[in-house]
C-alpha positions as CSV (number, residue, x, y, z in Angstrom):
1,M,98.6,-88.3,-53.6
2,G,97.0,-85.7,-50.8
3,D,99.6,-83.7,-49.7
4,V,102.9,-85.3,-51.2
5,T,103.5,-84.6,-54.6
6,V,106.3,-86.2,-56.7
7,E,107.9,-85.0,-59.8
8,H,110.4,-87.4,-62.0
9,R,113.9,-85.9,-63.5
10,G,115.7,-88.7,-65.1
11,F,116.4,-91.3,-62.1
12,V,115.7,-88.1,-59.8
13,A,112.6,-88.5,-58.0
14,I,111.7,-85.0,-56.6
15,V,109.1,-85.5,-53.5
16,T,107.2,-81.7,-52.2
17,F,105.5,-81.7,-49.1
18,C,103.1,-79.4,-48.8
19,R,100.3,-78.3,-46.3
20,P,99.9,-74.8,-46.8
21,P,100.3,-72.5,-44.4
22,V,103.7,-73.7,-42.7
23,N,103.6,-77.2,-43.4
24,A,102.7,-79.0,-40.1
25,T,101.8,-82.6,-40.5
26,D,98.4,-84.7,-39.5
27,E,97.9,-88.0,-39.3
28,A,97.0,-88.2,-43.3
29,S,99.9,-86.2,-44.5
30,W,102.5,-88.7,-42.6
31,A,100.3,-91.7,-44.1
32,D,100.8,-89.5,-47.3
33,I,104.8,-89.4,-47.0
34,A,104.8,-93.4,-46.1
35,S,102.9,-94.5,-49.3
36,T,104.9,-92.6,-51.3
37,F,108.1,-93.6,-49.9
38,N,107.1,-97.2,-50.2
39,Q,106.1,-96.5,-53.6
40,L,109.3,-94.9,-54.3
41,A,111.5,-98.0,-53.1
42,E,110.1,-100.1,-55.3
43,D,111.1,-98.1,-58.7
44,K,113.6,-99.5,-61.0
45,D,114.3,-96.1,-62.7
46,V,114.5,-94.0,-59.3
47,R,118.5,-94.0,-58.2
48,A,118.2,-91.1,-55.6
49,V,115.0,-88.6,-53.9
50,V,115.4,-85.1,-53.1
51,L,112.9,-84.2,-50.5
52,T,111.8,-80.8,-49.9
53,A,108.3,-78.6,-49.2
54,C,106.3,-75.7,-50.9
55,G,106.1,-72.2,-49.9
56,D,109.0,-70.1,-48.1
57,R,108.0,-70.0,-45.1
58,A,108.9,-73.7,-43.5
59,F,109.7,-76.9,-44.3
60,M,108.1,-78.8,-41.7
61,A,106.6,-77.3,-38.9
62,G,105.7,-80.3,-36.9
63,Q,102.6,-81.4,-35.4
64,D,99.4,-79.8,-36.2
65,L,98.4,-79.1,-33.1
66,R,94.7,-78.4,-34.2
67,S,94.8,-81.6,-34.9
68,D,94.3,-84.5,-31.6
69,P,96.7,-87.8,-33.0
70,W,96.2,-89.4,-29.4
71,S,92.1,-88.7,-29.7
72,R,90.9,-92.1,-29.3
73,E,87.1,-91.4,-30.4
74,G,86.4,-93.2,-33.8
75,K,89.6,-95.1,-33.9
76,L,90.7,-98.5,-34.9
77,P,91.8,-100.5,-31.6
78,S,95.5,-100.8,-33.6
79,A,95.5,-96.8,-33.3
80,I,94.2,-96.4,-29.7
81,V,97.5,-98.5,-28.7
82,D,99.8,-97.1,-30.6
83,P,98.9,-93.9,-31.9
84,G,102.3,-92.8,-33.3
85,R,102.7,-95.7,-35.9
86,P,101.9,-93.5,-38.7
87,V,104.8,-90.7,-38.0
88,R,106.8,-94.1,-37.3
89,D,105.9,-95.7,-40.7
90,A,107.1,-92.2,-42.6
91,M,109.7,-91.5,-40.9
92,W,111.2,-95.6,-41.1
93,A,110.3,-95.0,-45.2
94,V,112.6,-92.2,-45.4
95,Y,115.3,-93.8,-43.2
96,D,114.6,-97.1,-45.1
97,C,114.3,-95.7,-48.7
98,P,116.7,-98.2,-51.0
99,V,118.2,-95.0,-52.4
100,P,119.7,-92.0,-50.7
101,V,117.6,-89.1,-49.8
102,V,118.5,-85.5,-50.2
103,A,116.9,-83.0,-47.9
104,A,116.6,-79.8,-49.5
105,V,115.2,-77.2,-47.0
106,N,113.7,-74.3,-47.7
107,G,112.6,-73.5,-44.5
108,P,112.4,-74.0,-40.5
109,A,112.3,-77.8,-39.9
110,I,110.8,-78.0,-36.4
111,G,109.7,-81.3,-34.4
112,G,108.5,-83.8,-36.4
113,G,110.2,-81.5,-39.4
114,L,113.3,-81.8,-37.8
115,A,113.4,-85.9,-37.4
116,M,112.9,-86.1,-41.2
117,V,115.4,-84.3,-42.3
118,A,118.0,-86.0,-40.2
119,L,116.9,-89.0,-41.3
120,C,118.3,-88.2,-44.9
121,D,121.2,-89.2,-46.3
122,I,122.4,-85.7,-47.2
123,I,121.3,-82.1,-46.0
124,I,121.3,-79.2,-48.4
125,A,119.5,-76.0,-46.4
126,S,118.4,-72.6,-47.7
127,E,120.2,-69.2,-45.5
128,H,116.4,-68.8,-44.0
129,A,116.3,-72.7,-43.0
130,T,116.3,-73.2,-38.9
131,F,115.9,-76.2,-36.7
132,G,114.5,-77.0,-33.7
133,A,113.0,-79.6,-31.4
134,T,110.6,-77.6,-29.9
135,E,108.2,-80.2,-28.4
136,I,108.9,-79.4,-24.9
137,N,107.4,-76.0,-25.5
138,V,104.0,-77.1,-26.4
139,G,103.7,-80.0,-23.9
140,L,105.1,-82.9,-25.9
141,L,108.7,-84.8,-26.4
142,G,110.4,-85.2,-29.5
143,A,112.5,-87.6,-31.3
144,S,115.7,-86.7,-30.0
145,A,117.5,-89.9,-31.3
146,Q,117.0,-88.8,-34.8
147,L,118.4,-85.4,-33.3
148,S,121.1,-87.2,-31.9
149,R,122.6,-88.7,-35.1
150,L,122.3,-85.0,-36.4
151,V,124.0,-83.2,-34.2
152,G,125.7,-85.4,-31.5
153,T,125.0,-86.4,-28.2
154,H,125.2,-83.0,-26.3
155,R,124.1,-80.2,-28.3
156,A,121.2,-82.8,-28.9
157,R,120.6,-82.6,-25.2
158,E,120.9,-78.6,-25.2
159,M,117.8,-78.3,-28.4
160,F,115.5,-80.9,-26.5
161,F,115.6,-79.9,-23.6
162,L,116.2,-76.0,-24.0
163,G,113.3,-76.6,-27.1
164,E,115.8,-73.8,-28.8
165,I,115.5,-73.0,-32.5
166,V,119.4,-72.7,-34.4
167,P,120.1,-71.7,-37.4
168,A,121.4,-73.9,-40.5
169,A,124.7,-72.2,-40.7
170,E,125.1,-74.1,-36.9
171,L,124.4,-77.2,-38.3
172,H,126.8,-76.6,-41.2
173,R,129.6,-76.0,-38.5
174,L,128.9,-79.1,-36.6
175,G,129.3,-81.2,-39.9
176,G,125.3,-82.6,-40.2
177,V,124.3,-80.0,-43.2
178,R,126.5,-80.5,-46.4
179,E,126.0,-76.9,-47.7
180,V,124.2,-73.8,-46.7
181,V,122.5,-71.6,-49.7
182,P,120.6,-69.2,-51.2
183,A,116.8,-69.9,-51.1
184,A,117.0,-69.2,-55.0
185,T,119.5,-71.8,-55.6
186,L,118.6,-74.3,-53.5
187,M,116.8,-76.8,-55.6
188,E,120.1,-76.1,-58.1
189,A,122.2,-77.3,-55.4
190,A,119.8,-80.7,-54.2
191,M,119.4,-81.6,-57.8
192,A,123.4,-81.5,-58.5
193,V,124.0,-83.8,-55.6
194,A,121.1,-86.4,-56.5
195,T,122.2,-86.3,-60.3
196,T,125.4,-87.3,-59.0
197,L,124.1,-90.3,-56.9
198,A,121.9,-90.7,-59.9
199,D,124.9,-91.5,-61.6
200,K,126.0,-94.5,-60.0
201,S,125.3,-98.2,-60.5
202,P,121.3,-98.5,-59.4
203,I,122.1,-101.4,-57.5
204,A,125.8,-100.6,-55.4
205,L,123.1,-97.4,-54.4
206,R,120.7,-99.6,-52.9
207,L,123.5,-102.2,-51.5
208,A,125.3,-99.3,-49.8
209,K,122.3,-97.7,-48.3
210,E,121.3,-101.2,-46.8
211,S,124.7,-101.8,-45.5
212,M,125.4,-98.1,-44.1
213,N,122.0,-98.5,-42.4
214,R,122.3,-102.0,-40.9
215,I,126.2,-101.0,-39.2
216,E,124.8,-97.8,-38.3
217,G,124.6,-98.6,-33.9
218,M,127.1,-102.0,-34.5
219,P,130.8,-102.0,-33.2
220,M,133.2,-101.6,-35.6
221,K,134.3,-104.6,-36.0
222,E,131.4,-106.3,-36.9
223,G,129.9,-103.5,-38.4
224,Y,133.2,-103.7,-41.4
225,R,132.6,-107.8,-41.6
226,L,129.5,-106.7,-42.6
227,E,130.3,-104.7,-45.0
228,Q,132.5,-106.7,-46.4
229,D,129.8,-109.3,-47.1
230,Y,128.0,-106.6,-49.1
231,T,131.1,-105.8,-50.9
232,N,131.0,-109.5,-52.7
233,R,127.5,-109.4,-52.7
234,L,128.2,-106.4,-55.1
235,R,130.8,-107.9,-56.9
236,G,128.7,-110.5,-57.9
237,Y,126.7,-108.4,-59.9
238,E,127.6,-107.5,-63.6
239,D,127.0,-103.8,-63.0
240,S,130.3,-104.3,-60.8
241,R,132.7,-106.0,-63.4
242,E,131.0,-103.0,-65.4
243,A,132.0,-100.0,-63.4
244,R,135.2,-101.0,-63.5
245,R,135.9,-101.9,-67.3
246,A,134.2,-98.3,-67.4
247,F,137.0,-96.9,-65.1
248,L,139.9,-98.5,-67.0
249,E,138.7,-97.6,-70.4
250,K,137.6,-94.1,-69.1
251,R,134.1,-93.8,-70.2
252,R,130.8,-93.6,-68.8
253,P,129.3,-97.2,-67.3
254,D,126.1,-98.5,-68.9
255,W,124.2,-99.8,-66.2
256,G,122.1,-102.8,-66.7
257,W,120.4,-103.6,-63.4
258,R,122.1,-107.0,-64.1
């Protein structure tokens, strides 16, 4: 599918972005990402996704400056008045993916690449991965909203205004990155997390992901009230009862999507 490939390992889908030499993005690659995640969203056999990239030079190096997404020449009216939509469509497809997305960051995540990582649910990074919102250095502005999710408000402002690049170890210290591992074991570490996720009830995973996305930014009381509604929805499924039976009987649950 263009710049994106998908490999299935059991209930885990591995999505690999590949646009050599540094995995910079253009309109077509954003469209590929959106299409891929929208298709995975409807696959009942996918319980977790690992998002990574090919090579070792970069995870995603941001906007390909050789392309001009703001050019109006030959474009449809919708693209002229809203040139940023392909990027948003891709980012929201990842953020709204109904199952958890594990980022396996194999190199620098710059600009849009940093935003994509921030929209994933769990982040594993290689030791040589770096993160930067460097758009201001090339006359652009980036996604400070996503960056703030990853590092907090004031650190995000530092990175955004200064256009600086920070190592994976710093984001691990701040709690945004779960684990920093040698490059040779990155996929093994990401798959270990994804496989653990895939052992959970597929219905519970999807309801949990949707509820967490919906309460993000809500006041605590309203958020918890909404989560209680999702808990009650989950209790109506046979898989919820199966989870409790399996726990009491000390066996693996048999999920049935019911």
